[in-house]
C-alpha positions as CSV (number, residue, x, y, z in Angstrom):
1,M,-96.6,-133.3,-138.1
2,A,-99.7,-131.0,-139.3
3,I,-101.4,-128.4,-137.0
4,E,-104.4,-130.5,-136.8
5,D,-102.1,-132.9,-134.9
6,I,-101.0,-130.2,-132.1
7,Q,-102.1,-130.7,-128.6
8,L,-100.3,-128.7,-126.5
9,V,-98.9,-125.0,-127.5
10,I,-95.7,-124.2,-125.6
11,F,-95.2,-120.2,-125.0
12,D,-91.9,-118.8,-124.2
13,C,-92.2,-115.7,-122.0
14,D,-89.9,-113.1,-122.0
15,G,-90.1,-111.5,-125.7
16,V,-93.3,-113.5,-126.5
17,L,-95.8,-112.9,-124.1
18,I,-94.4,-109.9,-122.5
19,D,-92.3,-106.9,-124.1
20,S,-89.5,-107.5,-121.5
21,E,-86.2,-108.2,-123.5
22,V,-85.3,-104.5,-124.1
23,I,-85.8,-103.8,-120.3
24,S,-83.6,-106.9,-119.4
25,A,-80.8,-106.1,-122.0
26,R,-80.6,-102.4,-120.7
27,I,-80.3,-103.4,-116.7
28,L,-77.9,-106.1,-117.7
29,I,-75.7,-103.6,-119.8
30,E,-75.8,-101.2,-116.8
31,Q,-74.9,-104.0,-114.2
32,L,-72.1,-105.3,-116.3
33,G,-70.4,-101.8,-117.0
34,R,-70.1,-101.3,-113.1
35,V,-67.7,-104.6,-113.3
36,G,-65.8,-103.2,-116.1
37,V,-67.5,-105.4,-118.8
38,H,-68.6,-103.2,-121.6
39,V,-71.1,-104.5,-124.3
40,D,-73.8,-102.9,-126.3
41,F,-77.1,-104.2,-127.4
42,P,-76.6,-106.3,-130.4
43,Y,-73.9,-108.3,-128.3
44,V,-76.5,-108.9,-125.7
45,Q,-79.1,-109.7,-128.2
46,K,-76.9,-112.3,-129.9
47,N,-75.1,-113.9,-126.9
48,F,-77.7,-113.4,-123.9
49,L,-81.3,-113.0,-124.8
50,G,-83.1,-116.2,-124.4
51,R,-80.7,-118.2,-122.5
52,S,-80.7,-119.0,-118.7
53,W,-78.6,-116.9,-116.3
54,T,-76.3,-119.9,-116.0
55,K,-75.3,-119.7,-119.7
56,V,-74.9,-115.9,-119.3
57,A,-72.7,-116.4,-116.8
58,A,-70.8,-118.7,-118.3
59,E,-70.3,-116.6,-121.4
60,V,-69.2,-113.6,-119.4
61,R,-66.6,-116.1,-117.8
62,I,-65.3,-117.4,-121.0
63,S,-65.5,-114.1,-123.0
64,Y,-64.1,-111.6,-120.1
65,G,-62.5,-113.9,-117.5
66,L,-65.2,-112.8,-114.8
67,D,-67.1,-114.8,-112.4
68,L,-70.6,-113.0,-111.7
69,D,-71.0,-114.0,-108.2
70,S,-74.5,-114.4,-106.2
71,D,-74.4,-110.6,-105.3
72,F,-74.2,-109.6,-109.1
73,E,-77.0,-111.7,-109.9
74,D,-79.1,-110.6,-107.0
75,R,-78.5,-106.8,-107.7
76,Y,-79.4,-107.7,-111.6
77,R,-82.7,-109.6,-110.8
78,S,-83.8,-107.0,-108.0
79,D,-83.1,-104.1,-110.4
80,L,-84.8,-105.7,-113.3
81,L,-87.9,-106.5,-111.4
82,A,-88.1,-102.8,-110.1
83,A,-88.2,-101.7,-113.8
84,F,-90.4,-104.2,-114.6
85,E,-92.9,-102.9,-111.8
86,T,-93.2,-99.7,-114.1
87,E,-92.4,-100.7,-117.8
88,L,-93.7,-104.1,-118.2
89,R,-96.5,-104.7,-120.6
90,A,-97.8,-107.8,-122.2
91,V,-97.3,-107.9,-126.1
92,A,-100.2,-106.5,-128.0
93,G,-102.8,-108.9,-128.6
94,V,-101.6,-112.0,-126.9
95,G,-104.6,-112.0,-124.6
96,D,-106.9,-112.5,-127.4
97,V,-104.9,-115.6,-128.4
98,L,-104.7,-116.8,-125.0
99,G,-108.3,-116.7,-124.4
100,N,-109.4,-118.3,-127.5
101,I,-107.2,-121.1,-128.0
102,G,-108.8,-124.4,-128.1
103,V,-105.6,-126.8,-127.0
104,S,-103.7,-127.1,-124.0
105,F,-101.1,-124.4,-123.4
106,C,-98.5,-123.3,-121.1
107,V,-95.1,-121.5,-120.4
108,A,-91.6,-122.7,-120.5
109,T,-89.1,-120.0,-120.0
110,S,-85.2,-119.4,-119.1
111,S,-86.4,-116.9,-116.6
112,S,-86.2,-117.5,-112.9
113,P,-89.6,-118.8,-111.4
114,K,-89.8,-115.6,-108.9
115,R,-89.3,-113.1,-112.2
116,A,-91.7,-115.4,-114.7
117,R,-94.3,-115.4,-112.0
118,R,-94.2,-111.8,-111.4
119,S,-93.9,-111.2,-115.1
120,L,-97.0,-112.7,-115.5
121,E,-98.8,-111.2,-112.6
122,L,-97.7,-107.4,-114.0
123,S,-98.7,-108.1,-117.5
124,G,-102.2,-109.3,-116.5
125,L,-101.4,-112.8,-118.3
126,A,-101.1,-115.0,-114.9
127,P,-105.1,-116.1,-114.8
128,Y,-104.7,-117.8,-118.4
129,F,-101.8,-119.9,-117.0
130,G,-102.4,-120.8,-113.6
131,D,-99.6,-123.1,-112.3
132,R,-98.9,-124.1,-115.9
133,L,-95.4,-122.2,-115.7
134,F,-91.9,-124.2,-116.3
135,T,-88.7,-122.8,-115.7
136,A,-85.0,-123.2,-116.7
137,S,-84.3,-124.2,-112.8
138,Q,-86.4,-127.2,-113.1
139,V,-83.8,-129.0,-115.3
140,A,-80.3,-129.6,-115.9
141,N,-79.5,-127.8,-119.0
142,G,-81.0,-124.6,-120.3
143,K,-81.9,-123.7,-123.8
144,P,-80.5,-124.3,-125.9
145,A,-80.4,-127.7,-124.8
146,P,-84.0,-129.4,-125.1
147,D,-84.3,-130.5,-121.6
148,L,-86.8,-127.7,-120.5
149,F,-89.2,-128.7,-123.5
150,F,-89.2,-132.6,-122.7
151,F,-89.9,-131.7,-118.9
152,T,-92.7,-129.4,-119.9
153,A,-94.1,-131.8,-122.4
154,D,-93.8,-134.9,-119.9
155,S,-95.6,-132.4,-117.2
156,M,-98.2,-131.6,-119.5
157,G,-98.7,-135.3,-120.8
158,V,-98.3,-134.6,-124.4
159,D,-95.7,-136.3,-126.9
160,P,-93.1,-133.9,-128.1
161,R,-94.1,-134.7,-131.5
162,H,-97.6,-133.0,-130.8
163,C,-96.2,-129.7,-129.3
164,L,-95.9,-126.4,-130.9
165,V,-93.7,-124.0,-129.6
166,I,-93.5,-120.0,-129.8
167,E,-90.2,-118.6,-129.3
168,D,-88.5,-115.3,-130.1
169,A,-84.9,-116.2,-129.4
170,M,-82.8,-118.7,-131.6
171,P,-81.5,-120.6,-128.4
172,G,-85.3,-121.8,-127.8
173,V,-85.7,-122.4,-131.2
174,H,-82.8,-124.8,-131.4
175,A,-84.0,-126.4,-128.4
176,A,-87.5,-126.8,-129.6
177,R,-86.2,-128.5,-132.6
178,A,-83.8,-130.7,-130.4
179,A,-87.0,-131.8,-128.6
180,G,-88.5,-132.7,-131.9
181,M,-91.4,-130.2,-131.7
182,Q,-92.6,-127.6,-134.4
183,V,-91.7,-124.2,-133.3
184,W,-92.6,-120.8,-134.7
185,R,-90.6,-117.4,-134.1
186,F,-92.6,-114.5,-132.9
187,T,-90.6,-111.3,-134.1
188,G,-92.9,-108.8,-133.0
189,A,-91.4,-107.7,-129.5
190,S,-89.3,-104.4,-129.5
191,H,-85.7,-106.1,-129.2
192,L,-86.0,-108.0,-132.6
193,R,-86.5,-104.5,-134.5
194,G,-84.0,-103.6,-136.9
195,L,-83.0,-107.2,-137.9
196,D,-83.4,-108.2,-141.6
197,A,-85.8,-111.0,-142.8
198,D,-83.2,-113.4,-143.6
199,E,-81.9,-113.2,-140.1
200,L,-85.3,-113.7,-138.8
201,T,-86.5,-116.3,-140.7
202,E,-83.2,-118.3,-141.3
203,G,-83.3,-117.5,-144.7
204,G,-86.9,-118.6,-145.3
205,A,-86.1,-121.9,-143.2
206,L,-88.3,-120.9,-140.2
207,T,-91.7,-120.0,-139.7
208,T,-92.2,-116.4,-138.3
209,F,-95.0,-113.7,-137.6
210,D,-94.8,-110.6,-135.9
211,K,-98.7,-109.8,-134.6
212,W,-100.5,-112.0,-132.4
213,S,-103.8,-111.3,-134.6
214,Q,-101.9,-113.3,-137.3
215,F,-101.8,-116.6,-135.1
216,F,-105.1,-118.0,-135.5
217,E,-104.8,-116.9,-139.4
218,M,-101.9,-119.5,-139.5
219,A,-103.4,-122.0,-137.3
220,P,-107.6,-121.7,-137.3
221,Q,-107.2,-125.4,-136.3
222,L,-106.3,-124.2,-132.7
223,K,-108.9,-121.8,-132.1
224,R,-111.7,-122.8,-129.8
225,S,-114.9,-123.2,-131.5
226,M,-117.6,-120.5,-130.6
227,E,-119.8,-123.1,-129.0
228,A,-117.0,-123.7,-126.6
229,T,-116.0,-120.0,-126.1
230,S,-119.7,-119.3,-124.9
231,E,-119.6,-122.3,-122.6
232,R,-116.3,-121.1,-120.9
233,H,-117.5,-117.6,-120.4
234,G,-121.3,-118.2,-119.6
């Protein structure tokens, strides 16, 4: 499927629109340490980032024999949102893309609805999306299963073959591929620093970019025309 055939761009939220994953990892590491599960950032990066809370809890249960109860989840989410209030920022340049994209676009995220909505509000990105926000809570299986992307495409009225997904984490990349969608990996957020090029690109098999200024250079067909932009802001 050529870029000219793309009718919908689906953005992941954490690590794509907002530079949040390092904050999430820090809070999760702190909370797990309090219940005797001691992990470091590379472990969290490999096993937790980009996954739904159900997947995270299952990994802890399998690897450490500990059930994370609802109180743990509530404390984690509460501490995370408190950190977001002062630390969260949009990824540099993403607003320029959202303001000039010429096809439909939306968010599909593993985050909870409350966290996703607040994240978009705090980062100043909420007005770009309105109610076009889809979360793993709306499907049976989170990423890396394709359920969320199938649900998103159906809700937006677009064939999966005409969708482009922008992801940062490999579970999301795998989910997009399983849904039959094109996928690019955004590698410019803080949590991916230090990874080598082969790891980021799967040995060159995956299209990647690390600055939002590169988006329309890679896909000029997706940019809104000057006339349409003038009408939109007129």
